[in-house]
C-alpha positions as CSV (number, residue, x, y, z in Angstrom):
1,M,-17.7,3.9,2.1
2,I,-15.2,6.6,1.1
3,I,-13.6,7.8,4.4
4,I,-10.8,10.0,2.8
5,Q,-10.7,11.1,-0.7
6,N,-7.5,10.8,-2.8
7,E,-5.1,13.7,-2.2
8,I,-6.1,16.5,-4.5
9,N,-3.0,16.1,-6.8
10,V,-3.9,12.6,-7.7
11,K,-6.7,13.9,-10.0
12,N,-4.6,16.7,-11.4
13,I,-1.4,14.5,-12.0
14,L,-2.8,10.8,-12.5
15,G,-6.4,11.5,-13.4
16,F,-8.7,8.5,-13.3
17,Q,-7.5,5.1,-14.4
18,D,-9.8,3.5,-16.9
19,R,-10.6,-0.1,-16.6
20,K,-9.8,-2.4,-19.5
21,S,-11.8,-5.3,-20.4
22,E,-10.1,-8.8,-20.3
23,I,-7.1,-7.4,-18.2
24,K,-6.2,-8.8,-14.8
25,Y,-5.8,-6.3,-12.0
26,R,-4.1,-6.6,-8.6
27,M,-3.6,-4.2,-5.6
28,L,-1.1,-1.6,-5.9
29,N,2.0,-2.3,-3.9
30,Y,1.4,0.8,-1.8
31,V,-1.9,-0.3,-0.4
32,V,-2.5,-1.5,3.2
33,K,-5.5,-3.7,3.8
34,Y,-7.0,-4.1,7.4
35,P,-9.9,-6.8,7.8
36,I,-12.2,-5.6,10.6
37,S,-15.6,-6.7,11.7
38,G,-18.1,-6.3,8.7
39,G,-15.5,-5.7,6.1
40,E,-12.1,-4.4,5.1
41,L,-10.3,-1.1,5.5
42,I,-8.1,-0.2,2.5
43,L,-5.6,2.6,2.6
44,N,-3.5,3.8,-0.4
45,T,-0.3,5.3,1.1
46,L,0.6,6.9,-2.2
47,T,-2.7,8.7,-3.0
48,R,-3.8,9.0,0.6
49,G,-7.3,7.6,-0.2
50,F,-9.0,5.5,2.4
51,V,-12.2,3.4,2.2
52,F,-14.2,0.8,4.0
53,I,-15.6,-2.1,1.9
54,P,-18.4,-4.1,3.5
55,T,-17.8,-7.9,3.3
56,A,-20.6,-8.5,0.8
57,E,-19.2,-5.8,-1.5
58,L,-15.5,-6.8,-1.4
59,Y,-15.5,-8.5,-4.8
60,S,-18.5,-6.7,-6.5
61,D,-18.1,-5.3,-9.9
62,S,-18.7,-1.7,-8.7
63,T,-16.2,-2.1,-5.9
64,I,-13.5,-3.4,-8.4
65,Q,-14.4,-0.5,-10.7
66,Y,-13.9,2.1,-8.1
67,L,-10.6,0.7,-6.9
68,I,-9.3,0.7,-10.4
69,N,-10.4,4.2,-11.2
70,H,-8.9,5.6,-8.0
71,W,-5.5,3.8,-8.3
72,Y,-6.0,1.2,-5.5
73,M,-5.7,-1.5,-8.2
74,V,-3.5,-1.6,-11.3
75,E,-2.8,-3.9,-14.1
76,Q,-1.0,-7.2,-13.3
77,D,2.2,-6.1,-15.1
78,F,2.1,-2.4,-14.0
79,N,5.3,-0.7,-12.9
80,D,4.7,0.5,-9.4
81,D,8.1,1.7,-8.8
82,K,7.9,4.0,-11.8
83,L,4.5,5.4,-10.7
84,F,5.7,6.1,-7.2
85,K,8.9,8.0,-8.5
86,Q,6.9,10.1,-11.2
87,Y,4.2,11.0,-8.8
88,N,6.7,11.9,-6.0
89,S,8.6,14.1,-8.3
90,F,5.6,15.9,-9.6
91,C,4.3,16.6,-6.0
92,K,7.7,18.1,-5.2
93,L,7.7,20.2,-8.1
94,I,4.1,21.7,-7.5
95,T,4.7,22.0,-3.7
96,P,4.8,25.8,-2.9
97,T,8.2,26.9,-1.5
98,I,7.7,28.0,2.1
99,K,9.1,31.4,2.6
100,Y,8.6,31.5,6.4
101,I,9.8,29.6,9.4
102,T,6.9,28.5,11.5
103,S,8.2,25.7,13.5
104,Y,10.8,26.1,16.2
105,V,12.5,23.8,18.6
106,I,14.0,25.8,21.4
107,F,16.5,24.7,23.7
108,T,16.1,26.7,26.8
109,T,19.1,24.9,28.3
110,T,21.3,21.8,27.9
111,E,21.3,21.4,31.7
112,C,19.3,18.9,33.2
113,N,18.2,17.7,36.7
114,A,18.3,14.0,35.9
115,R,21.3,11.9,35.0
116,C,20.1,9.2,32.7
117,F,22.9,6.8,31.7
118,Y,21.6,6.7,28.0
119,C,21.3,10.5,27.6
120,F,22.4,11.5,23.9
121,E,23.7,14.9,25.2
122,K,26.3,13.2,27.5
123,G,29.5,14.9,27.1
124,T,28.2,18.0,25.3
125,T,28.9,21.5,26.7
126,R,26.4,22.6,29.3
127,M,24.8,25.9,28.7
128,S,21.6,27.9,29.4
129,M,19.9,30.5,27.5
130,S,20.1,34.1,28.9
131,L,17.3,36.6,29.0
132,R,19.1,38.6,26.6
133,T,19.3,35.8,24.1
134,A,15.7,34.9,24.8
135,G,14.6,38.3,23.7
136,D,16.7,38.0,20.6
137,V,15.1,34.6,19.8
138,A,11.5,36.1,20.2
139,Q,12.4,38.9,17.8
140,Y,13.9,36.3,15.4
141,I,10.6,34.5,15.4
142,I,8.7,37.6,14.8
143,R,10.9,38.5,11.8
144,H,10.8,35.2,10.3
145,C,7.3,33.7,10.7
146,G,5.6,36.2,8.4
147,G,2.7,36.7,10.7
148,N,1.7,33.0,10.5
149,K,0.8,30.8,13.5
150,V,4.0,29.4,15.0
151,T,4.5,26.0,16.7
152,I,7.2,25.9,19.5
153,K,8.7,22.8,21.0
154,W,10.5,23.5,24.3
155,F,13.5,21.3,24.5
156,G,16.6,20.7,26.5
157,G,18.3,19.3,28.7
158,E,15.2,19.8,30.8
159,P,13.3,22.9,29.4
160,L,11.7,23.7,32.7
161,Y,15.1,24.2,34.2
162,N,15.0,27.6,32.6
163,V,11.3,28.7,32.9
164,D,12.3,32.5,32.8
165,V,13.4,32.1,29.2
166,I,10.1,30.5,28.2
167,D,8.2,33.3,29.9
168,S,10.3,35.9,28.2
169,I,9.8,34.5,24.7
170,I,6.2,33.8,25.2
171,N,5.4,37.3,26.6
172,T,7.0,38.9,23.7
173,L,5.1,36.9,21.2
174,H,1.9,37.8,23.0
175,Q,2.8,41.5,22.9
176,N,3.3,41.4,19.2
177,N,0.2,39.4,18.5
178,I,1.9,36.3,17.1
179,K,-0.4,33.3,17.3
180,F,1.3,30.1,18.6
181,K,0.9,26.7,20.2
182,S,3.6,25.1,22.5
183,L,4.7,21.4,22.7
184,M,7.2,20.2,25.2
185,T,9.7,17.3,25.8
186,S,10.3,17.2,29.6
187,N,11.1,14.6,32.3
188,G,8.1,16.1,34.1
189,Y,9.7,16.6,37.5
190,L,9.3,20.4,37.8
191,F,5.8,20.7,36.7
192,N,3.7,21.9,39.8
193,K,0.1,23.1,39.7
194,E,1.0,26.7,39.3
195,L,3.3,26.0,36.4
196,I,0.7,23.9,34.7
197,T,-1.8,26.7,35.1
198,K,0.6,29.0,33.4
199,A,1.5,26.5,30.7
200,V,-2.2,26.3,29.8
201,N,-3.2,29.9,30.0
202,V,-0.1,31.6,28.9
203,W,2.3,29.2,27.1
204,N,-0.6,27.6,25.1
205,L,0.9,24.1,25.9
206,C,-1.1,21.5,24.2
207,S,1.0,18.4,24.6
208,C,4.0,17.1,26.4
209,M,6.3,14.0,26.2
210,I,7.5,12.5,29.4
211,T,9.7,9.4,29.6
212,L,9.1,6.7,32.3
213,D,11.6,4.1,32.5
214,G,9.9,1.6,34.9
215,T,8.1,1.3,38.1
216,E,9.3,3.4,41.2
217,K,12.5,1.7,42.1
218,V,13.7,1.2,38.5
219,Y,12.7,4.6,37.3
220,N,14.4,6.5,40.4
221,R,17.6,4.5,39.8
222,I,17.8,5.1,36.0
223,K,16.8,8.8,36.2
224,S,19.2,9.4,39.0
225,Y,17.8,13.0,39.9
226,I,20.0,15.5,41.6
227,Y,17.6,15.9,44.4
228,K,17.9,14.1,47.7
229,G,15.2,12.9,49.9
230,T,12.4,13.0,47.3
231,N,10.5,10.3,45.4
232,P,10.8,11.5,41.8
233,F,8.5,8.7,40.4
234,K,5.6,9.8,42.6
235,I,6.2,13.5,41.8
236,V,6.3,12.9,38.1
237,L,3.2,10.6,38.3
238,D,1.3,13.3,40.1
239,N,2.4,15.9,37.6
240,I,1.1,13.8,34.7
241,K,-2.2,13.5,36.4
242,N,-2.3,17.3,36.7
243,L,-1.3,17.9,33.2
244,I,-4.1,15.4,31.9
245,N,-6.7,17.1,34.3
246,N,-5.9,20.3,32.5
247,K,-6.5,18.7,29.1
248,I,-2.8,18.7,28.0
249,F,-2.1,15.5,26.0
250,V,0.7,13.5,27.5
251,T,2.7,11.0,25.7
252,I,4.4,8.6,28.1
253,R,7.5,7.3,26.2
254,L,8.8,4.0,27.4
255,N,12.6,3.6,26.5
256,V,13.0,0.0,26.2
257,H,16.5,-1.3,27.0
258,S,18.2,-4.2,28.6
259,E,18.0,-2.6,32.0
260,N,14.1,-2.4,32.4
261,M,12.5,-4.7,29.9
262,D,10.6,-6.9,32.4
263,D,9.6,-4.0,34.7
264,L,7.9,-2.1,31.9
265,F,4.9,-4.6,31.9
266,S,4.5,-3.9,35.7
267,L,4.6,-0.1,34.9
268,L,1.8,-0.6,32.3
269,D,-0.5,-2.3,35.0
270,L,0.3,0.5,37.4
271,L,-0.6,3.1,34.9
272,N,-3.7,1.3,34.0
273,N,-4.9,1.5,37.6
274,E,-3.7,5.2,38.0
275,F,-5.4,6.4,34.8
276,L,-9.0,5.3,34.2
277,D,-9.6,8.2,31.7
278,K,-7.2,7.6,28.8
279,K,-8.5,10.3,26.4
280,Y,-5.4,12.6,27.0
281,L,-2.9,9.9,27.5
282,F,-0.9,7.9,25.0
283,I,2.0,5.5,25.7
284,D,4.7,4.9,23.1
285,P,7.4,2.1,23.6
286,H,10.7,2.8,21.7
287,P,13.8,0.6,21.6
288,I,17.0,2.3,22.6
289,Y,20.6,0.8,22.7
290,N,23.3,0.6,25.3
291,C,24.4,4.0,26.8
292,T,23.8,6.2,23.8
293,G,20.2,5.7,22.9
294,T,21.0,5.2,19.2
295,K,24.2,3.3,18.7
296,R,23.9,-0.4,17.9
297,D,26.5,-1.8,20.4
298,E,24.2,-4.4,21.9
299,T,24.6,-8.0,20.9
300,V,22.2,-9.3,18.4
301,I,20.6,-11.4,20.9
302,V,19.9,-8.6,23.3
303,R,18.8,-6.3,20.5
304,N,16.3,-8.9,19.3
305,M,15.0,-9.4,22.9
306,I,14.5,-5.5,23.0
307,Y,12.6,-5.7,19.6
308,D,10.4,-8.6,20.9
309,C,9.7,-6.7,24.2
310,T,8.7,-3.5,22.4
311,L,6.2,-5.3,20.1
312,A,4.8,-7.0,23.2
313,L,4.4,-3.8,25.1
314,T,2.7,-2.3,22.0
315,K,0.2,-5.1,22.0
316,R,-0.4,-4.7,25.8
317,I,-0.8,-1.0,25.4
318,K,-3.5,-1.4,22.8
319,E,-5.4,-3.8,25.0
320,L,-5.3,-1.3,27.9
321,G,-6.5,1.6,25.7
322,F,-3.3,3.6,25.9
323,H,-2.7,3.6,22.2
324,N,-2.4,6.5,19.8
325,K,-5.7,8.2,19.3
326,A,-4.5,10.3,16.1
327,S,-6.2,9.8,12.7
328,L,-4.9,9.6,9.0
329,N,-4.7,12.6,6.9
330,N,-4.7,13.1,3.1
331,R,-1.3,15.0,2.9
332,I,1.5,13.6,0.8
333,V,4.7,13.0,2.8
334,T,7.4,15.2,1.4
335,N,9.9,15.4,4.3
336,K,10.9,13.5,7.4
337,C,11.3,15.9,10.1
338,M,12.9,19.3,10.9
339,A,16.3,18.3,9.3
340,D,14.9,18.3,5.8
341,S,12.1,20.7,6.2
342,N,12.1,24.3,4.8
343,H,9.9,25.8,7.6
344,G,11.5,24.4,10.7
345,I,14.7,25.0,12.8
346,G,16.1,24.4,16.2
347,I,17.5,27.3,18.3
348,L,20.4,26.4,20.8
349,P,20.8,28.4,24.0
350,D,23.7,30.5,22.6
351,G,21.5,31.4,19.5
352,G,22.9,28.8,17.2
353,I,20.6,27.4,14.6
354,C,20.5,23.7,14.1
355,K,18.5,21.3,12.0
356,C,18.1,18.5,14.4
357,E,17.3,18.0,18.1
358,H,20.3,15.8,18.2
359,F,22.1,18.9,17.2
360,E,25.7,17.7,16.9
361,G,26.9,18.3,13.3
362,T,23.7,20.1,12.3
363,V,24.5,23.6,13.3
364,I,24.0,25.8,10.1
365,G,24.1,29.3,11.5
366,S,23.1,31.7,14.2
367,I,20.1,34.1,14.9
368,Y,22.8,36.8,14.8
369,S,23.8,36.2,11.3
370,K,22.4,35.9,7.9
371,E,24.9,33.5,6.7
372,I,23.8,29.9,6.4
373,N,26.2,27.0,6.0
374,T,24.7,25.6,2.9
375,D,26.9,22.4,2.9
376,I,25.6,21.2,6.2
377,L,22.0,22.3,5.2
378,N,22.2,20.1,2.1
379,K,23.8,17.3,4.0
380,C,20.9,17.3,6.4
381,K,18.5,16.7,3.5
382,E,20.5,13.7,1.9
383,R,18.3,10.6,2.0
384,V,19.3,7.0,2.4
385,L,19.0,5.1,-1.0
386,D,16.3,2.7,-1.3
387,Y,16.8,-0.9,-0.1
388,K,15.7,-3.7,-2.4
389,E,12.7,-4.3,-0.2
390,C,11.4,-0.7,-0.7
391,I,10.2,-1.2,-4.2
392,S,7.3,-3.5,-3.1
393,C,6.8,-2.0,0.3
394,A,3.3,-0.6,1.2
395,Y,4.9,2.0,3.5
396,R,7.3,3.3,1.0
397,P,5.4,6.6,0.2
398,E,5.6,7.5,4.0
399,C,9.1,6.2,4.8
400,I,11.9,8.7,4.5
401,Q,15.4,8.0,6.0
402,L,18.1,10.7,6.1
403,K,21.8,9.9,6.0
404,I,22.6,12.2,8.9
405,C,20.0,10.8,11.2
406,V,21.4,9.2,14.3
407,A,18.1,7.2,14.6
408,N,18.4,5.5,11.3
409,Y,17.5,1.9,11.5
410,E,18.0,-1.0,9.1
411,C,14.9,-2.3,7.5
412,N,13.9,-5.5,9.3
413,D,11.0,-7.4,10.4
414,F,10.8,-5.5,13.7
415,W,10.5,-2.1,12.1
416,R,8.1,-3.3,9.3
417,T,5.7,-4.9,12.0
418,R,6.0,-1.8,14.1
419,R,5.0,0.5,11.1
420,L,2.2,-1.9,10.2
421,N,0.9,-1.8,13.7
422,R,1.0,2.0,13.7
423,I,-0.7,2.4,10.3
424,R,-3.4,-0.1,11.1
425,Q,-4.2,1.7,14.4
426,L,-4.5,5.1,12.5
427,M,-6.7,3.4,10.0
428,L,-9.1,1.9,12.8
429,N,-9.1,5.3,14.6
430,T,-10.0,7.2,11.6
431,Y,-12.7,4.7,10.6
432,K,-14.4,5.0,14.1
433,Q,-14.3,8.8,14.1
434,F,-15.9,8.8,10.8
435,V,-18.7,6.4,11.8
436,N,-19.3,8.3,15.0
437,K,-19.4,11.5,13.0
438,K,-21.9,10.1,10.5
439,K,-24.1,8.5,13.4
440,L,-24.3,11.9,15.1
441,E,-25.4,13.6,11.7
442,K,-27.9,10.8,11.1
443,E,-29.4,11.2,14.5
444,D,-29.7,14.9,14.0
445,D,-31.7,14.5,10.9
446,G,-33.7,11.5,12.3
447,T,-32.5,8.9,9.8
448,E,-30.5,5.8,10.5
449,L,-26.9,5.1,9.6
450,Q,-26.4,2.6,6.8
451,C,-22.8,1.4,6.6
């Protein structure tokens, strides 16, 4: 069963691989297999092809023929590394140059109403965007988006600490008929019912990431909000419910560190009781490190404890149904993030242009100038050289690490396991969506689905 065809360039660049008689074949290094009930899911991370093979057909001649023709299998002595590099190079050459900027991360402020000990912006200059700058930002977007639909991610600090700026930019985009959607990273405290209604109907907010560091006592201590006499945990939890009730997807990020590891399992149980409908809710555990959120200054023992806890949380999240509901796509991965993208930038409160949400060292210019610091721009795109393990790694076509990235990680068992869990979940999601769609189609025409 073909779920996703090979990416369109595969046929143009690689063509179909002929099967040779009396030659032994093996799976390409860039193939991920996932046995499930009734058969096996097989994903080619290089070509983006994705198939389901029923158990009875796994080793049939027709299956082997298809897998060879479509580059899931190669000759025993085939050079996978050479294929990857050549195909990757061709894809870069034929990828159209993007002339317009259609993705923006807008820092409404670097001020915040919380005082998390691990904040990466600790020590940076606190500033908020003025309404005048907001107007200039909106005009900058209009000039540089080429009339295309725009994605805006509101960021901070706490972006809701400066709602007037969001309103100003959004209203100008509406007035100029610029289509857009909004995302947001927020601590969630300032979302009230009125603001959520505006977020849906005016801001076109479709998703929001909110961090929960633990149950009530732990969360309130770590967040250390500036407000007195309130219960921030309860307020944020209620706001998450209201966001979900308004069909805004919420990702609850669990920052896993030495201060909260045990408590996060209690938090999952609490969330499971609070949120029976998990359609719009996804929980994502992420390891962070002492004080900075990125710097590896924990001991190896503590770091490994954080890793083990993160994997255990991931397993529990899947059991409870809070896992990622996204699906695979057949797009070739050509860049990692905004930093090495030609169509995305960040805009700081003073109008500065940066290439990373962790903006220090990545400011390349300003909305008030046409000059761009090409040295910094090129530095943002520099990639980490392959590790020796990369050559035979199934995730290599999807894995890009940038030298400038503060979140770079060494390739170890934890990160490989985490990536495998993520890819397998995407494979399973995609398969289930495909089967359900086919089932509905068969029901419509009165026939039965045969898998």
